[in-house]
C-alpha positions as CSV (number, residue, x, y, z in Angstrom):
1,M,-10.2,-3.1,68.9
2,I,-9.1,-2.1,65.7
3,A,-11.2,-3.7,62.2
4,K,-9.0,-4.9,60.0
5,L,-9.1,-3.8,56.7
6,S,-9.0,-5.4,53.2
7,V,-6.6,-5.2,51.0
8,E,-8.8,-3.6,48.5
9,Q,-9.6,-0.9,50.9
10,V,-6.1,-0.3,52.1
11,S,-5.7,0.1,48.9
12,S,-8.3,2.0,48.6
13,E,-7.5,4.6,51.3
14,L,-3.9,4.8,50.8
15,V,-4.8,6.1,46.7
16,L,-7.0,8.6,48.4
17,H,-4.5,9.3,50.9
18,Y,-2.1,9.7,48.0
19,L,-4.1,12.4,45.7
20,K,-5.1,14.5,48.7
21,T,-1.4,15.1,49.6
22,I,-0.3,15.8,46.0
23,K,-3.2,18.7,46.3
24,A,-1.9,20.0,49.1
25,E,2.0,19.8,48.3
26,G,1.3,21.8,45.0
27,F,0.2,19.6,42.4
28,S,-2.0,22.1,40.0
29,G,-3.9,19.5,38.1
30,D,-6.8,17.2,38.0
31,V,-6.8,14.3,40.6
32,D,-9.6,11.4,40.4
33,A,-10.2,8.7,41.8
34,S,-14.4,8.4,40.8
35,Y,-15.4,4.8,39.2
36,G,-16.4,6.2,36.0
37,T,-13.1,8.0,35.1
38,R,-11.6,5.1,36.3
39,L,-13.5,2.8,34.0
40,L,-13.0,5.7,31.2
41,A,-8.5,4.6,31.6
42,A,-9.7,0.8,32.2
43,T,-9.3,0.2,28.3
44,D,-7.6,0.9,24.9
45,N,-7.7,-0.1,21.5
46,S,-6.7,-4.0,22.6
47,V,-8.5,-6.6,23.9
48,Y,-7.5,-6.2,27.3
49,Q,-8.9,-4.1,30.4
50,T,-7.8,-3.0,34.0
51,I,-9.4,-0.8,36.2
52,P,-6.7,1.5,37.5
53,Q,-7.0,3.2,41.1
54,G,-7.0,6.8,40.1
55,V,-6.1,9.1,37.4
56,V,-4.1,12.4,37.4
57,F,-3.7,15.2,35.0
58,P,-0.8,16.8,35.2
59,K,-0.7,20.5,34.2
60,T,3.0,21.2,34.7
61,N,6.6,19.1,34.7
62,K,6.8,20.4,38.8
63,D,3.3,18.6,38.5
64,V,4.6,15.4,37.4
65,Q,7.8,15.4,39.7
66,L,6.2,16.2,42.9
67,A,4.0,13.1,42.1
68,L,6.2,11.0,41.5
69,N,8.4,12.1,44.1
70,I,6.1,11.5,46.9
71,A,5.3,8.3,45.9
72,S,8.4,7.5,47.0
73,R,8.8,8.4,50.1
74,D,6.6,6.6,53.0
75,P,3.5,5.3,53.0
76,F,3.0,5.4,49.1
77,L,5.8,3.0,48.3
78,S,3.5,0.2,47.7
79,L,1.3,2.8,44.4
80,T,2.5,2.5,41.5
81,F,1.8,4.1,38.1
82,G,1.3,4.1,34.1
83,P,1.5,7.0,31.6
84,R,-1.3,7.8,29.1
85,G,-1.9,9.4,26.1
86,G,-4.7,8.9,23.7
87,G,-4.7,5.2,23.9
88,T,-4.5,3.8,20.8
89,G,-2.0,1.3,21.2
90,T,-3.4,-2.2,20.5
91,N,-1.6,-4.3,23.5
92,G,-2.5,-2.6,26.3
93,Q,0.4,-0.4,26.9
94,S,-1.4,2.3,28.8
95,L,-3.6,0.0,31.2
96,T,-2.2,-0.2,34.8
97,P,-3.9,-1.5,37.9
98,G,-2.1,1.4,39.5
99,I,-2.2,5.5,38.7
100,V,-2.9,6.4,35.6
101,I,-0.8,9.7,34.8
102,D,-2.7,10.9,31.7
103,L,-1.3,13.6,29.8
104,S,-3.5,14.5,26.8
105,R,-5.8,16.4,29.0
106,Y,-3.2,19.3,29.4
107,M,0.2,19.2,28.9
108,R,-0.6,19.9,25.2
109,E,1.4,22.7,23.9
110,I,3.4,23.4,21.4
111,L,6.3,24.9,23.0
112,E,9.1,26.4,20.4
113,I,9.6,26.1,17.4
114,N,13.2,27.0,15.4
115,E,12.7,26.8,11.7
116,Q,16.2,27.2,10.4
117,E,17.4,24.1,12.5
118,G,14.8,22.4,11.5
119,W,13.6,20.7,15.0
120,V,10.1,22.0,17.0
121,R,9.9,21.0,21.0
122,V,6.5,19.9,22.8
123,Q,4.6,18.4,25.8
124,A,4.0,14.6,25.4
125,G,0.5,15.4,24.8
126,V,0.2,17.3,21.6
127,I,-1.5,15.1,19.2
128,K,0.2,14.6,15.9
129,D,-2.3,15.9,13.7
130,Q,-2.6,19.5,16.4
131,L,1.5,19.5,15.2
132,N,1.7,18.6,11.8
133,D,-1.7,21.5,11.4
134,F,0.9,23.8,13.5
135,L,4.2,22.9,11.0
136,R,2.4,23.3,7.5
137,P,2.4,27.2,7.5
138,Y,6.4,26.4,8.0
139,G,6.5,23.9,5.0
140,Y,7.6,21.0,7.6
141,F,5.7,18.3,9.0
142,F,6.8,15.5,11.6
143,A,7.4,12.3,9.7
144,P,6.0,9.5,11.2
145,D,3.1,8.5,9.7
146,L,0.2,7.0,12.5
147,S,-3.4,5.5,10.7
148,T,-4.4,7.1,14.6
149,S,-2.8,10.4,13.4
150,N,-5.9,12.9,14.6
151,R,-6.1,11.7,18.4
152,A,-2.1,9.4,18.5
153,T,-0.2,11.7,21.2
154,V,3.6,12.2,20.8
155,G,4.0,11.2,24.1
156,G,2.9,7.8,23.1
157,M,4.2,7.8,20.1
158,I,7.7,7.6,21.8
159,N,6.9,5.3,24.3
160,T,6.1,2.9,21.2
161,D,8.1,4.1,18.9
162,A,5.8,4.2,16.7
163,S,5.7,3.9,12.8
164,G,4.0,4.1,10.0
165,Q,3.4,5.3,6.0
166,G,6.7,5.8,4.3
167,S,8.9,4.4,7.4
168,L,12.1,2.9,4.6
169,V,12.0,6.9,4.1
170,Y,11.5,8.6,7.1
171,G,11.9,6.3,10.1
172,K,10.4,5.6,13.1
173,T,10.0,8.0,16.1
174,S,12.9,7.6,17.8
175,D,15.4,8.6,14.4
176,H,13.4,12.1,14.9
177,T,13.8,12.7,18.3
178,L,16.5,14.6,19.7
179,A,15.9,15.2,23.3
180,L,13.8,14.6,25.7
181,K,13.1,15.9,29.0
182,A,11.4,12.6,31.6
183,F,10.8,12.1,35.4
184,L,12.6,8.7,37.0
185,A,10.3,7.0,39.2
186,D,11.9,8.9,42.3
187,G,10.7,11.6,40.2
188,S,14.5,12.4,39.4
189,E,15.0,14.5,36.3
190,L,15.8,13.1,32.8
191,N,16.8,15.4,30.2
192,T,18.2,13.2,27.4
193,Q,20.5,14.4,24.5
194,G,22.9,13.1,22.0
195,V,26.5,13.7,23.7
196,S,30.4,12.6,23.5
197,V,30.8,9.5,25.1
198,E,33.3,11.6,26.9
199,K,30.7,13.2,28.8
200,A,28.5,10.2,29.1
201,K,31.1,8.9,30.5
202,L,32.0,11.7,33.1
203,I,27.8,11.9,34.0
204,A,28.0,8.3,34.9
205,E,30.3,9.0,37.8
206,Q,28.2,11.2,39.3
207,D,27.0,10.0,42.8
208,T,22.6,10.5,41.8
209,A,20.1,8.8,40.3
210,V,20.7,9.8,36.8
211,G,24.1,8.7,37.2
212,K,23.1,5.7,37.7
213,V,21.2,5.1,34.8
214,Y,23.9,6.4,32.9
215,K,26.5,4.1,34.1
216,T,24.2,0.8,33.4
217,V,22.8,1.8,30.0
218,L,26.7,2.6,29.2
219,D,28.2,-0.7,30.0
220,V,25.3,-3.0,29.2
221,A,25.6,-0.9,25.4
222,S,29.2,-1.2,25.3
223,S,30.1,-4.8,27.0
224,K,27.1,-6.7,25.2
225,R,27.6,-5.3,21.9
226,D,28.3,-8.0,19.5
227,L,25.5,-10.2,21.4
228,I,22.8,-7.2,20.9
229,L,24.0,-7.0,16.9
230,E,23.9,-10.6,16.9
231,R,20.0,-11.4,18.4
232,F,17.8,-8.3,17.3
233,P,17.1,-8.3,13.8
234,R,17.9,-5.7,10.5
235,L,14.9,-5.2,10.2
236,N,13.0,-1.6,10.1
237,R,10.5,-2.1,12.1
238,F,12.3,-3.7,15.0
239,L,11.5,-2.9,18.5
240,T,13.4,-4.2,21.8
241,G,11.8,-1.9,23.9
242,Y,14.9,-0.8,25.6
243,D,17.1,0.7,22.2
244,L,20.4,-0.6,23.3
245,E,21.9,-0.7,19.6
246,H,21.1,2.7,18.8
247,V,22.0,3.9,22.3
248,F,25.9,4.3,20.5
249,D,26.0,6.3,16.8
250,E,27.4,3.5,13.7
251,H,30.6,5.0,14.9
252,L,30.7,4.4,18.5
253,C,31.6,8.8,19.0
254,E,28.1,9.6,20.5
255,F,25.8,8.5,23.2
256,D,22.1,8.8,23.3
257,I,20.5,7.2,26.3
258,G,17.1,8.8,24.7
259,R,17.1,5.9,22.3
260,V,16.7,3.9,25.5
261,L,13.3,6.0,26.4
262,T,11.6,5.5,22.7
263,G,10.1,2.2,22.9
264,S,10.0,1.9,26.4
265,E,6.1,2.3,27.0
266,G,6.8,4.4,29.9
267,S,8.4,1.5,32.3
268,L,11.7,3.8,33.1
269,A,10.6,6.7,32.7
270,I,7.6,9.4,32.3
271,V,8.5,11.3,29.8
272,T,6.9,14.7,29.4
273,E,8.4,16.7,27.0
274,A,10.5,15.9,23.7
275,K,12.5,18.0,21.2
276,L,12.0,16.4,17.7
277,N,13.7,16.7,14.3
278,I,11.1,18.1,11.0
279,T,10.9,16.8,7.9
280,P,10.4,19.4,4.4
281,I,6.7,19.1,3.0
282,A,7.6,17.4,-0.4
283,K,6.1,20.1,-2.9
284,F,5.5,16.9,-5.5
285,K,3.1,13.4,-4.8
286,T,2.3,10.9,-6.9
287,L,-0.1,7.9,-6.0
288,I,-0.4,5.0,-8.4
289,N,-2.8,2.6,-7.4
290,I,-1.9,-1.0,-8.4
291,K,-4.9,-3.1,-8.7
292,Y,-4.4,-7.6,-8.6
293,D,-5.9,-10.6,-8.8
294,S,-5.0,-11.8,-5.6
295,F,-3.9,-10.2,-2.5
296,D,-0.9,-13.2,-2.9
297,S,0.1,-11.3,-6.2
298,A,0.2,-7.9,-4.6
299,L,2.3,-9.5,-2.1
300,R,4.9,-10.8,-4.0
301,N,4.4,-8.1,-6.4
302,S,6.2,-5.8,-3.5
303,P,9.4,-6.4,-3.1
304,F,9.6,-5.0,-7.3
305,L,7.8,-2.1,-6.1
306,V,10.1,-1.5,-3.5
307,A,12.9,-1.5,-5.6
308,A,11.4,1.1,-8.1
309,E,12.8,3.3,-4.8
310,A,9.4,4.3,-4.1
311,T,8.5,6.6,-0.9
312,S,6.0,4.0,0.7
313,V,3.9,0.8,-0.7
314,E,0.9,0.0,1.8
315,T,-1.5,-2.6,0.8
316,V,-4.8,-3.7,1.7
317,D,-7.2,-6.7,0.7
318,S,-10.6,-7.9,-0.4
319,K,-12.0,-7.5,2.8
320,V,-10.5,-4.3,3.8
321,L,-11.6,-2.8,0.7
322,N,-15.3,-4.3,0.5
323,L,-15.3,-2.5,4.1
324,A,-14.5,0.4,2.0
325,R,-17.1,0.3,-0.4
326,E,-19.6,-0.2,1.3
327,D,-19.1,3.0,3.2
328,I,-20.1,6.9,2.8
329,V,-15.9,7.1,2.1
330,W,-15.9,4.8,-1.3
331,H,-17.8,8.0,-2.9
332,S,-14.9,10.4,-2.0
333,V,-12.4,7.1,-4.0
334,S,-14.4,5.6,-6.2
335,D,-13.2,7.7,-9.3
336,L,-9.5,7.5,-8.2
337,I,-9.8,3.1,-7.9
338,T,-11.7,2.1,-10.7
339,D,-12.7,-1.8,-11.1
340,V,-11.0,-3.1,-14.3
341,P,-13.6,-4.2,-16.4
342,G,-14.5,-8.0,-16.7
343,Q,-12.1,-8.2,-13.7
344,E,-11.8,-8.9,-9.9
345,M,-9.8,-6.4,-8.0
346,Q,-8.4,-8.4,-4.6
347,G,-5.7,-6.7,-3.3
348,L,-4.8,-2.8,-3.6
349,N,-1.0,-1.7,-3.5
350,M,-0.7,2.3,-3.1
351,V,2.6,3.6,-3.8
352,E,3.7,6.8,-3.3
353,F,6.4,8.8,-4.6
354,N,7.6,12.0,-3.7
355,A,10.6,14.9,-3.8
356,E,11.1,18.3,-3.9
357,Q,11.5,18.9,-7.8
358,E,8.9,17.4,-10.0
359,G,11.8,15.6,-12.1
360,D,13.9,13.7,-9.6
361,M,10.6,11.4,-9.7
362,K,10.0,11.8,-12.8
363,D,12.2,8.9,-14.2
364,K,11.2,6.7,-12.1
365,I,8.1,7.2,-12.1
366,D,7.5,6.4,-15.8
367,A,9.7,3.3,-15.6
368,L,7.6,1.6,-13.5
369,C,4.5,2.8,-15.4
370,A,6.2,1.5,-18.9
371,K,6.6,-2.0,-16.0
372,L,3.7,-2.3,-15.1
373,D,2.0,-1.8,-18.9
374,A,4.2,-4.7,-19.8
375,L,3.1,-6.9,-16.8
376,I,-0.8,-6.0,-17.9
377,E,0.2,-7.0,-21.1
378,N,1.6,-10.1,-20.7
379,K,-0.7,-11.2,-17.5
380,E,2.0,-11.9,-15.5
381,A,2.0,-11.0,-11.8
382,G,-1.8,-10.9,-11.0
383,V,-1.7,-7.2,-11.9
384,I,-4.6,-6.4,-13.7
385,G,-4.3,-2.1,-13.8
386,Y,-3.6,1.0,-12.5
387,Q,-4.4,4.6,-12.0
388,L,-1.8,7.4,-11.2
389,T,-2.4,10.7,-9.4
390,N,-1.0,13.9,-9.2
391,N,-3.7,15.5,-7.0
392,V,-2.1,16.3,-3.5
393,A,-6.0,16.3,-2.0
394,D,-7.3,13.0,-3.8
395,I,-4.0,11.9,-2.5
396,Q,-5.4,12.4,1.3
397,K,-8.7,10.8,0.2
398,I,-7.5,7.7,-0.6
399,Y,-5.2,7.4,3.0
400,A,-8.2,8.4,4.9
401,M,-10.5,6.0,2.8
402,R,-7.6,3.6,3.4
403,K,-7.7,4.7,7.5
404,K,-11.2,4.4,7.8
405,S,-11.7,1.0,6.9
406,V,-9.2,0.1,9.2
407,G,-11.6,1.7,11.7
408,L,-14.5,-0.1,9.9
409,L,-12.8,-3.9,10.4
410,G,-13.7,-3.6,14.0
411,N,-17.9,-2.4,12.8
412,T,-18.2,-5.9,11.7
413,K,-21.7,-7.6,12.4
414,G,-22.0,-10.8,14.2
415,A,-20.4,-11.4,17.8
416,K,-16.7,-12.3,15.7
417,K,-14.9,-8.7,15.4
418,P,-11.3,-8.5,14.0
419,I,-9.6,-7.6,16.7
420,A,-5.5,-6.3,17.2
421,F,-3.4,-8.6,18.9
422,A,-0.7,-10.0,16.3
423,E,-1.6,-7.7,13.9
424,D,2.1,-5.7,13.8
425,T,4.5,-8.7,12.6
426,A,7.5,-7.8,10.7
427,V,9.4,-10.1,8.6
428,P,11.6,-9.1,6.1
429,P,9.9,-8.2,3.4
430,E,11.8,-10.9,0.6
431,N,10.2,-13.3,2.9
432,L,6.4,-11.3,3.3
433,A,4.5,-13.1,1.1
434,D,5.7,-16.6,1.7
435,F,4.6,-15.5,5.8
436,I,1.7,-14.9,4.9
437,A,0.6,-17.9,2.6
438,E,1.5,-19.7,5.7
439,F,0.0,-16.9,8.0
440,R,-3.2,-17.9,6.2
441,E,-2.9,-21.4,6.6
442,L,-2.6,-20.6,10.2
443,L,-5.8,-18.9,10.6
444,D,-8.0,-21.0,7.7
445,G,-6.8,-23.9,9.8
446,H,-8.6,-22.1,12.8
447,Q,-11.5,-21.3,10.3
448,L,-11.2,-17.9,11.6
449,D,-11.8,-15.0,8.9
450,Y,-9.6,-12.1,8.7
451,G,-8.6,-8.8,7.4
452,M,-5.3,-8.1,6.1
453,F,-3.5,-4.3,5.2
454,G,0.0,-2.9,6.0
455,H,3.1,-1.9,5.3
456,V,4.3,-4.2,2.6
457,D,7.8,-2.2,2.1
458,A,8.7,-2.8,5.9
459,G,8.0,-6.2,5.9
460,V,4.9,-5.2,8.2
461,L,1.2,-6.8,7.9
462,H,-1.5,-5.7,10.1
463,V,-3.5,-9.2,10.3
464,R,-7.1,-9.3,12.0
465,P,-8.6,-12.4,12.9
466,A,-12.3,-12.4,13.9
467,L,-12.4,-13.5,17.6
468,D,-15.6,-13.2,19.5
469,M,-14.5,-12.7,23.0
470,C,-17.3,-12.8,25.0
471,D,-16.4,-16.9,24.3
472,P,-14.1,-18.5,27.0
473,E,-13.1,-21.1,24.2
474,Q,-12.4,-17.8,21.3
475,E,-10.4,-16.2,24.4
476,K,-8.1,-19.9,24.1
477,T,-7.5,-19.7,20.3
478,L,-6.3,-16.4,20.8
479,R,-3.2,-17.1,23.0
480,Q,-3.1,-20.6,20.3
481,I,-3.0,-18.2,17.4
482,S,-0.3,-15.7,19.6
483,D,1.8,-18.6,20.5
484,Q,2.1,-19.8,16.8
485,V,2.8,-16.5,15.5
486,V,5.9,-16.5,17.4
487,A,6.9,-19.4,16.2
488,L,6.2,-18.4,12.5
489,T,8.0,-15.1,12.8
490,A,11.0,-16.8,14.4
491,K,11.1,-19.1,11.3
492,Y,11.3,-16.0,8.8
493,G,13.5,-14.0,10.4
494,G,11.3,-12.1,12.3
495,L,9.1,-10.8,15.3
496,M,5.5,-10.6,16.5
497,W,5.7,-6.9,17.7
498,G,7.0,-5.6,14.5
499,E,5.4,-1.9,15.3
500,H,3.0,-1.5,17.9
501,G,5.1,-2.3,21.0
502,K,4.9,-5.4,23.6
503,G,2.3,-4.4,26.0
504,Y,0.6,-8.1,27.4
505,R,2.9,-9.5,24.5
506,S,5.6,-9.0,27.3
507,E,6.0,-12.8,28.3
508,Y,7.6,-13.5,24.8
509,G,10.7,-11.3,25.7
510,P,12.4,-13.7,27.6
511,E,12.3,-16.8,24.4
512,F,12.9,-14.1,21.9
513,F,16.2,-12.2,23.6
514,G,17.5,-14.7,25.1
515,D,18.3,-15.4,28.9
516,E,21.8,-13.7,29.2
517,L,20.5,-10.5,26.4
518,F,16.6,-10.2,28.7
519,Q,18.7,-10.5,32.0
520,E,21.0,-7.4,30.9
521,L,17.2,-5.8,29.8
522,R,15.9,-6.4,33.3
523,R,19.5,-4.6,34.7
524,I,18.5,-1.4,33.1
525,K,14.9,-1.6,34.3
526,S,16.7,-1.8,37.9
527,A,18.8,1.2,37.1
528,F,15.8,3.1,36.3
529,D,12.6,1.8,38.5
530,P,14.5,-0.4,41.0
531,H,11.1,-0.7,43.1
532,N,8.6,-1.5,39.4
533,K,7.0,1.5,40.1
534,L,6.8,2.5,35.9
535,N,4.3,0.6,34.7
536,P,5.0,-2.6,36.1
537,G,4.9,-5.8,34.3
538,K,5.5,-4.2,30.7
539,I,9.0,-5.4,29.0
540,C,10.5,-7.0,32.0
541,T,10.8,-6.8,35.8
542,P,14.1,-5.1,37.9
543,L,16.3,-7.5,39.0
544,E,15.6,-7.7,42.3
545,S,11.8,-8.1,41.6
546,N,9.6,-11.3,42.0
547,D,7.0,-9.2,40.2
548,R,5.7,-11.2,37.1
549,L,5.8,-9.8,33.2
550,V,2.1,-8.7,32.0
551,S,0.3,-12.6,29.5
552,V,-1.6,-12.7,26.6
553,D,-4.0,-14.1,29.2
554,D,-4.4,-11.6,31.4
555,K,-8.2,-10.6,31.7
556,K,-9.7,-9.1,28.8
557,R,-12.7,-6.8,27.7
558,G,-14.0,-9.6,27.1
559,W,-14.3,-11.3,30.6
560,F,-15.9,-8.3,32.1
561,D,-18.5,-8.1,29.1
562,R,-19.9,-12.0,29.4
563,Q,-20.9,-11.3,32.8
564,I,-23.7,-9.0,31.5
565,D,-26.4,-10.4,30.6
566,I,-26.9,-11.6,26.9
567,Q,-30.1,-9.3,26.4
568,V,-28.8,-6.3,28.3
569,R,-25.8,-6.3,26.2
570,D,-27.7,-7.1,23.4
571,S,-30.3,-3.5,24.3
572,F,-26.9,-1.7,24.1
573,A,-25.2,-3.0,21.3
574,N,-22.9,0.7,19.8
575,S,-21.3,0.4,23.4
576,M,-20.7,-3.2,23.6
577,N,-19.4,-3.0,19.5
578,C,-17.1,-0.3,20.5
579,N,-13.4,-1.8,19.7
580,G,-11.3,0.8,21.4
581,N,-9.8,2.7,19.0
582,G,-10.5,5.8,20.2
583,L,-12.1,7.6,16.8
584,C,-14.2,9.5,18.6
585,F,-11.8,10.8,21.2
586,N,-9.9,13.1,18.5
587,Y,-8.1,16.3,17.4
588,V,-10.3,18.5,14.7
589,S,-8.5,21.2,13.3
590,A,-11.2,22.9,12.3
591,H,-12.3,22.7,16.6
592,P,-9.2,22.8,18.5
593,C,-11.1,22.0,21.8
594,V,-12.7,19.3,20.5
595,L,-10.7,17.0,22.4
596,H,-10.2,18.9,25.8
597,T,-11.9,22.0,27.4
598,R,-8.8,24.2,27.6
599,P,-7.9,25.6,24.3
600,L,-4.9,24.9,22.9
601,A,-2.1,27.0,24.3
602,I,1.0,27.8,21.4
603,A,3.8,29.5,22.8
604,V,6.9,29.6,20.0
605,T,10.0,31.6,20.0
606,H,13.4,31.5,17.8
607,Q,11.2,32.0,14.6
608,K,10.2,33.9,11.7
609,A,6.7,35.2,11.3
610,A,4.4,32.2,10.4
611,P,2.6,32.4,6.6
612,D,-0.5,33.4,6.0
């Protein structure tokens, strides 16, 4: 008599069988089903925790293709996958109960640069700062500027369509993505780039997996275009998940299926390589730090600053500033952001101008400073002072303070920690101050502390309420606030996920898109991934699937933490206080092997010798 195995045993044995099979058939990377490795991949920069069944670390495109192709055969059809880079997502995008495909260990090569045409081709595991360190001698940089730039990978940026500081000028990752190499759930290779609509239609006629996805996306994006334009807000940071609006160019002459992959959170295909547009480094920079008597004044003054044609306008509130003051990082900027005698600084706007020629920005800076002087003299708009710096090193120090203070938010004393779950709301910039005033009322009504910082030029503010996620009642508060914020952003013409993707907030998608358009998103998912094998539950599910979307209420780290005896928890305070933002898992330019043991490999062609 054969003993009946439990679901857990069957799953575990199937995964081990799968891992042995791919190794036997030529998978050159690492495979690991140990509990320690799985636990490391169970968390990210979010409040969620999901233990995967295993982790694979591919070394080549062939590895990724092989892993997916074998999983599309019996007996492995039930296996699911989720791609992972630096794990910096704030909404659990890289978490999966299936098998993690970690592209950050080996697939970190910068493959090719074409300085004359202004592009670079890289593997998905290349880190943002690594890429910019490489590009700097050539006078270029990769534009989207993230606070997690020393550990965020290009693949992760593509999958969340990441943006950051200066996005009004530099746009999002999708605006710089020229071509992608990706693999569908069955292992079919998909190479994307902009092509004529006529050529896209020819591809759509092919009786292949790639032909099917072209046919579906062409049909949905063209037949539903009016509805798409009606439902998608005109926001700089708007993330649909599948960017159906921009698969066509503005003249509807060119088609790029890659636009549905950028922001798809790994739910459509596994991206392994990208050809990226690169931007010349501006030779001249000026940063004006404007000080305010209240954070509300800083927000309400932001449209005035955007009108000054600045490259970016960043803001931080008094809580973030005070955290920075208490840290050693303040010593590097204390002379650049001095106190105003007799005034208490409660908000700070950092306004950056940059240009290829100094004269291109001088008039703008002079005009802004003259207006600020008038506001200070007349005691208007809450402006109490400002400082100006042209030194690039000093500017970097200020931004380093801003980046570090964000991490410091998570290290506040006590059980309650400011956490990311409703912190990338986007509304039209002109509505931001009123929106934030009501947002504050909402949080004050729950008697919560919170810190605020963000990109006021784009109408995006990061708001992190402090909650103790080991307390079941406060976990319920997270759900209440999430629901309220969804309604509040809708009221002000925005949306909840303006920068960091949907992840576990995917359940709000049907309400936002409406049933008709959401069903079209499901059609696209069905064409790319009919059996729901890639990051299931994120963004949407295939049309014929009964699988559910992930939920804000899904299991969080706090649920696991409260299973631990409180005395044990207190004995491991540093571990328990880890907020998951991955700062310890980073790239250090002076020591390029710090992240992984294998040295960075860079194979460069089509270029002249790098400048000294």
